[in-house]
N, C-alpha and C positions, 0 to 999 in steps of 0.2 A: 806896253799896254796890257791890261789884264783882261783875258778872255771871258766871255760869258760861260763858255762851256770848256772844260777841261778834265783828262783823264791823265793822271801824272804818278810818276814814283817819289817825286818830292814832299816834303810835308805841306799840308794844306793851310792857308792862311784866312782866316774868317775876316780879318780887317780889308783883305784884297776884295771880298766879296760886298762888303759894307760900301767900299769905294765904288765898284763898278756898278752897284744898283742905286746909288745916291741920286734922288730926284726930288727937287723942291716941291713937286705937287703931291708927293706921298705924305700921307698923314699915317702910314702904317709900314713897319718893315719888320719882316720875320727872317730870322737867321736859325736854320735848324742844323746842328752838329750831331752826325751819327757817329759815336765814339766806340771804340773797341772795348769791350769789357772782358773781365776775367774770368766769365763763367757762361755757361750756355747749356740748358736743359738739365741742370744739376751737375755738371761737369766743371773742373777747373779747366780753364783755356790758359795755356801758356804762351801762344802765338797765333796770331790770324794773318793769312796773305791773301790778297785779292789777285786774280789773273783776269785778264780782258783782251779781247780783239779791237784793239783801242780804235781804229777808224770806224769800226761798225758802233761800237760804243759811243764815241763821240757825236756820229751822224744820228743815232737814237735820242741820244741826250738833247741834243738841238731840235729835234722833233717835239720831244717833250717839252721843252722850253716854250716853242711857239705856242704849242697846243694849251699850256698853261696861260700864258698871256691871253690868248683868245677866250678860253673856258671862263677865266677868272676875272677878266679885265686889269690884268697887271700892268703896271708902269714900266717895270723893270724885273728881270729874273736872271739868276745864275746859278750853275751847278757845277761841282768840283768833286771829282770822285778819285781817291788814291788807290794805287795798286802797288804789288809787291808787299813785303811785310810792313804791317803796321803795328807799332808798340801799343800795348795795353795803355788806354787812357786818351791816346791820340785819335783825332777825328778821321774817319775814313770817307765820309762823305759831308759835304756841305750844301744845303740849299738855301738860297737867299731869295726873297721877293720883297717887292715894294709895291703899294698900291695906295689908293686913296684912303680906304677904310679897312680896319682890322679884319672884319669877317673874312673877306676876300684873301688877305695875306694868309690868315691861317689855314684856311680851306685849301688854298693852293699847295702850301708847303706839305701838308698831310698828302694831298693827292699826288704830288710829284714824287714823295718818298714810295707811296705805294706802287706808282707806275714804274719807278726805277728799279725796284726789286722784281717786278713783273716782266719788263719789257728789254731790260738793257743786258747786253751780253757781257756781264762782270760776274765772276764766280768766286766765292768765298771758301776758303780752306782753313779749318781751325786743327791747330795742333794741342792736345790736351796735356794736362800734367803728367800722366802715365807715357807719354811719347806716342800714343795713337793720333790718329788723324781722320778728319772726316770732311767731306764737302758738304756744305750747308747752304740750304735756300737756292739751289741750283737748277730750278724749274724755269728754263728759258723756253720760251714758245717755239 
């Protein structure tokens, strides 16, 4: 069975989220893939790694999922986040939402990504082309 919420070391599967969020009442489906890029703030990124306190991260993602369903009137919602080293070009986070209309789906996906970055204890470390490293966007409340 595909979980609605997952924090995992294995590569993420967008098709799994399409499956778990399928609903015949949905006229809209939005799948956001946050992919690892090869640059940040003008620097070449060689590698990206995520760390998390998984039980707490999954609990907060579940809270956000419930909140998104309530706030945006979603039919279905799923979030999967990868941890460990994630190669350039691969997804680090997937957010999938299904709703009756497109406006709610787009708004919910954007809201979820903003809240994930703000509230979920998942930390990102970039390794740059020159070998230096930096923790990025690690402002957890």
